[in-house]
C-alpha positions as a printed Julia matrix, in Angstrom:
86×3 Matrix{Float64}:
   0.0    0.0     0.0
   1.05   3.56   -0.67
   0.43   6.19    2.02
  -0.69   9.65    0.86
  -0.68  12.56    3.28
  -3.51  15.06    2.89
  -2.47  18.54    4.03
  -5.19  20.72    5.55
  -7.67  22.1     2.99
  -5.58  21.03   -0.01
  -6.69  18.91   -2.96
  -4.27  16.07   -3.7
  -4.27  14.17   -7.01
  -4.15  10.55   -5.89
  -2.7    9.24   -9.14
   0.1   11.84   -9.19
   0.85  11.4    -5.5
   1.26   7.64   -5.85
   2.83   7.37   -9.3
   0.03   5.0   -10.33
  -1.17   5.37  -13.94
  -4.45   7.22  -14.41
  -7.3    4.77  -14.91
  -5.73   2.0   -12.84
  -8.17   0.41  -10.41
  -7.34   1.54   -6.89
  -8.82   1.36   -3.43
  -8.42   4.32   -1.07
  -8.55   3.61    2.65
  -8.94   6.5     5.06
  -6.56   5.81    7.93
  -7.57   8.79   10.05
 -10.83   9.62   11.83
 -11.23  12.79    9.72
 -13.66  12.77    6.79
 -12.12  13.03    3.31
 -13.8   14.67    0.31
 -13.36  12.94   -3.05
 -13.62  14.43   -6.52
 -13.37  12.72   -9.91
 -11.75  14.93  -12.54
  -8.63  15.29  -14.65
  -8.35  18.92  -13.49
  -7.94  20.12   -9.91
 -11.32  20.95   -8.36
 -12.09  24.18   -6.55
 -13.67  24.64   -3.17
 -16.81  25.83   -4.99
 -17.33  22.41   -6.58
 -20.33  20.84   -4.94
 -21.36  17.2    -4.7
 -18.03  16.1    -3.32
 -18.6   12.59   -2.0
 -17.29  11.87    1.46
 -15.13   9.0     2.61
 -15.85   8.92    6.3
 -13.23   8.38    8.96
 -11.63   4.96    8.58
 -13.8    4.21    5.52
 -12.74   3.12    2.04
 -13.65   3.81   -1.58
 -12.94   2.08   -4.89
 -12.02   3.79   -8.17
 -12.57   2.24  -11.55
 -10.61   2.11  -14.78
 -12.93   4.76  -16.26
 -11.96   7.44  -13.73
  -9.86  10.13  -15.42
  -8.53  11.45  -12.15
  -9.2   11.21   -8.43
  -8.6   14.04   -5.97
  -8.87  13.93   -2.19
  -9.17  16.75    0.34
  -9.34  16.71    4.12
 -10.31  19.91    5.94
  -8.43  18.96    9.11
  -5.62  17.12    7.33
  -5.22  13.38    7.24
  -3.83  10.42    5.36
  -5.07   7.61    3.17
  -3.56   4.36    1.96
  -3.84   3.49   -1.71
  -3.99  -0.14   -2.8
  -3.55  -0.97   -6.49
  -6.15  -3.56   -7.55
  -5.71  -6.11  -10.29
């Protein structure tokens, strides 16, 4: 697994942060109690983007081969583990 730190109030591109190719199936596991916002886009989202799904504290989410980009943001800061799926 690859650990990705999420600085306070900063969007992090999960594919760039891990070196995993865009479109690869991955599983994100929130390893902190803080909620993480997720956004699916090739471009960095803005704080004004609505409908950001939440990955609750200690929860997980799966991303498919059709996702062009995955961004994560944690208001209080946090960390997630990324598992590459085959």
